[in-house]
C-alpha positions in Angstrom: 0.0 0.0 0.0 1.3 3.4 -0.9 2.1 5.8 2.0 1.5 8.8 -0.1 -1.4 11.1 0.8 -3.2 13.6 -1.5 -2.2 17.2 -1.1 -4.3 19.1 1.4 -6.9 21.3 -0.3 -6.5 24.9 0.5 -9.6 27.0 1.3 -10.9 29.5 -1.3 -11.8 33.1 -0.7 -15.5 32.0 -0.6 -14.7 29.7 2.3 -12.4 32.0 4.3 -13.6 34.6 6.8 -13.7 38.1 5.2 -15.5 40.2 7.9 -14.3 40.5 11.5 -17.1 42.9 12.5 -14.5 45.6 13.3 -14.9 49.2 12.0 -12.1 51.6 11.1 -10.9 54.0 13.7 -12.7 57.2 12.4 -14.6 58.5 9.5 -11.4 60.3 8.4 -9.5 57.0 8.2 -12.3 55.6 6.0 -12.3 58.7 3.8 -8.5 58.6 3.5 -8.7 55.0 2.4 -11.4 55.7 -0.1 -9.5 58.7 -1.5 -6.4 56.6 -2.2 -8.3 53.8 -3.7 -10.8 55.9 -5.8 -8.0 57.9 -7.5 -5.7 55.0 -8.1 -8.3 52.6 -9.7 -8.5 54.5 -13.1 -4.7 54.7 -13.3 -4.4 51.0 -12.8 -7.2 50.4 -15.4 -5.2 52.3 -18.0 -1.9 50.7 -17.0 -0.6 48.0 -19.3 -1.0 44.8 -17.3 -3.7 46.3 -15.1 -3.8 45.9 -11.4 -5.9 45.8 -8.3 -6.2 48.2 -5.4 -8.2 47.2 -2.2 -8.5 48.2 1.4 -9.4 47.1 4.8 -9.8 43.5 3.8 -8.0 40.3 4.8 -4.9 39.2 2.9 -4.3 35.5 3.3 -0.8 34.2 2.7 -0.8 31.2 5.1 -3.6 28.7 5.7 -2.7 28.7 9.4 -4.1 32.3 9.6 -7.6 30.8 9.5 -6.9 29.1 12.8 -4.8 31.8 14.5 -6.6 34.9 13.0 -3.3 36.7 13.8 -3.3 39.2 11.0 -5.8 41.6 9.6 -5.4 43.0 6.1 -3.8 46.3 5.3 -5.7 49.6 5.0 -4.7 50.0 1.4 -2.8 47.6 -0.9 -1.9 47.4 -4.5 -1.2 44.3 -6.7 0.1 44.8 -10.2 -0.5 42.7 -13.3 -3.7 41.0 -12.1 -7.4 41.4 -13.2 -9.4 44.2 -11.5 -12.3 41.9 -10.5 -14.1 41.8 -7.3 -12.6 39.9 -4.3 -14.0 39.1 -0.8 -10.4 38.7 0.4 -7.0 38.6 -1.2 -5.8 34.9 -1.1 -2.2 34.6 -2.2 -2.4 30.9 -3.1 -5.4 31.6 -5.4 -3.9 34.7 -7.0 -0.3 33.4 -7.1 0.8 36.8 -6.0 0.9 39.1 -2.9 0.7 42.9 -2.7 3.3 45.0 -4.3 2.5 48.2 -2.2 0.9 48.5 1.2 -0.2 51.7 3.0 -1.2 51.6 6.7 -3.3 54.5 8.2 -2.1 55.0 11.7 -4.1 55.7 14.8 -3.3 55.8 18.5 -4.6 52.2 18.9 -2.9 50.7 15.9 0.3 52.7 15.3 2.6 50.5 17.3 1.3 47.3 15.7 1.4 48.8 12.2 5.0 50.0 12.7 6.3 46.7 14.2 4.4 43.5 13.7 2.6 44.4 10.4 5.8 45.9 9.0 7.7 42.7 9.8 5.0 40.6 8.2 5.0 42.7 5.0 8.8 42.5 5.0 9.6 38.9 5.8 6.5 36.9 5.1 4.8 38.7 2.2 7.8 40.4 0.6 5.9 43.6 -0.1 8.1 45.8 -2.3 7.0 49.1 -0.8 5.4 49.8 2.6 4.1 53.2 3.7 2.4 54.5 6.8 0.5 57.8 7.4 -1.4 59.3 10.3 -4.5 61.2 9.0 -4.6 63.3 12.2 -0.8 63.8 12.4 0.5 64.4 8.8 4.0 64.6 10.0 4.0 60.9 10.8 4.5 59.8 7.2 7.2 57.3 6.1 8.0 54.9 3.3 10.2 51.8 3.0 11.6 49.9 0.1 12.4 46.2 0.2 16.0 45.6 -0.5 18.5 42.9 0.3 18.5 42.6 4.1 15.1 44.1 4.5 13.3 47.4 4.4 15.2 50.6 3.9 13.7 54.0 4.6 12.8 56.1 1.5 14.2 59.6 1.2 11.5 62.3 0.6 12.0 64.8 -2.3 12.3 68.5 -1.7 8.5 68.8 -1.3 8.4 66.0 1.2 6.9 63.5 -1.3 7.8 59.8 -1.5 8.4 58.2 -4.9 6.8 54.8 -5.5 9.1 53.1 -8.0 6.7 50.3 -8.3 3.8 52.5 -9.4 5.7 55.4 -11.0 3.7 57.7 -8.8 4.5 59.9 -5.8 2.6 60.1 -2.5 2.1 63.7 -1.4 0.3 65.4 1.5 -2.4 67.7 0.2 -4.4 70.2 2.2 -8.0 70.5 0.9 -11.5 69.2 1.2 -12.7 65.7 0.5 -16.2 64.6 1.3 -16.7 68.0 3.0 -13.9 67.4 5.4 -11.0 69.8 5.5 -7.8 68.0 6.3 -4.3 67.1 5.1 -4.8 64.1 2.9 -2.4 61.6 1.5 -2.8 61.6 -2.3 -1.1 60.3 -5.5 0.8 62.5 -8.0 1.6 61.4 -11.5 5.0 61.7 -13.2 4.2 65.3 -14.2 3.3 66.3 -10.6 -0.5 66.3 -11.2 -2.9 64.9 -8.7 -4.8 61.8 -9.6 -8.3 63.2 -9.4 -11.4 62.0 -7.7 -14.6 61.5 -9.7 -16.0 64.7 -8.2 -12.9 66.7 -9.2 -13.1 65.4 -12.7 -16.8 66.3 -12.9 -16.0 69.8 -11.6 -13.3 70.3 -14.2 -15.7 69.1 -16.9 -18.4 71.6 -15.7 -15.9 74.4 -15.8 -14.7 73.5 -19.3 -18.4 73.2 -20.5 -19.2 76.6 -18.9 -16.0 78.1 -20.5 -17.0 76.7 -23.9 -20.5 78.2 -23.5 -19.0 81.6 -22.6 -16.7 81.5 -25.6 -19.6 80.6 -27.9 -21.8 83.3 -26.4 -18.9 85.8 -26.8 -18.4 84.8 -30.4 -22.2 85.1 -31.1 -22.3 88.6 -29.5 -19.2 89.6 -31.5 -20.8 88.4 -34.7 -24.0 90.4 -33.9 -22.0 93.5 -33.2 -20.1 93.2 -36.5 -23.3 92.7 -38.4 -24.9 95.8 -36.7 -21.8 97.8 -37.4 -22.0 96.8 -41.1 -25.7 97.7 -41.2 -25.1 101.1 -39.7 -22.3 101.8 -42.2 -24.6 100.7 -45.1 -27.4 103.0 -43.8 -25.0 106.0 -43.8 -23.8 105.3 -47.4 -27.4 105.1 -48.6 -28.1 108.4 -46.9 -25.3 109.9 -49.0 -26.8 108.4 -52.1 -24.3 105.5 -52.3 -25.5 102.0 -52.9 -23.3 99.8 -50.6 -24.2 96.8 -52.6 -23.4 98.2 -56.0 -20.4 96.8 -57.9 -17.6 99.2 -58.6 
């Protein structure tokens, strides 16, 4: 009799827990997560090879996690060169790939774990190429790390304090403004030309301004045409008063 045993079947995302009934720390944390995801999705869609960006969901890389429940997913993570379909959780053995970029949003209750335990998991167990953290209520607590031989090495900010993601070809910047009617300093993406990756609301606002500008230009051109016609009519009337037919051929 053979002593070989069939390989143990690994659970699928439909069988794994995907909700731990926990909520994010604050509304601003949730909004910050949504801002990063919303603006990056179109960029990934246009990127050759595509990609997926998710947030506040489990990332399974070891079946033993199901038993120990020792690791909750990152606040924001990006995986390149995968389809952008819906997932309940990110299951590495199903996707055959883990995250390329991870961003943790700090709070008083999570900062220590994010900066130590989770950072170590991303570094040594998942091999995440780039790891960032940011505190939405303390914008000065912003850092990035790049995976190199021997582990994570801190990234050096540029002159404006931005961090370059070599993986995405984008920069992370701190932007003071309003998002969902909340004034704050938000973490946002910049493209290679230094332009913000825009939200849907910002794109719609730009489109409204452009449409309004086009209407103003058309109205101005119409008024100018009317003015020129009226000027020509007045001149013709004067010529007729002088006995000159303005339409007569010379």
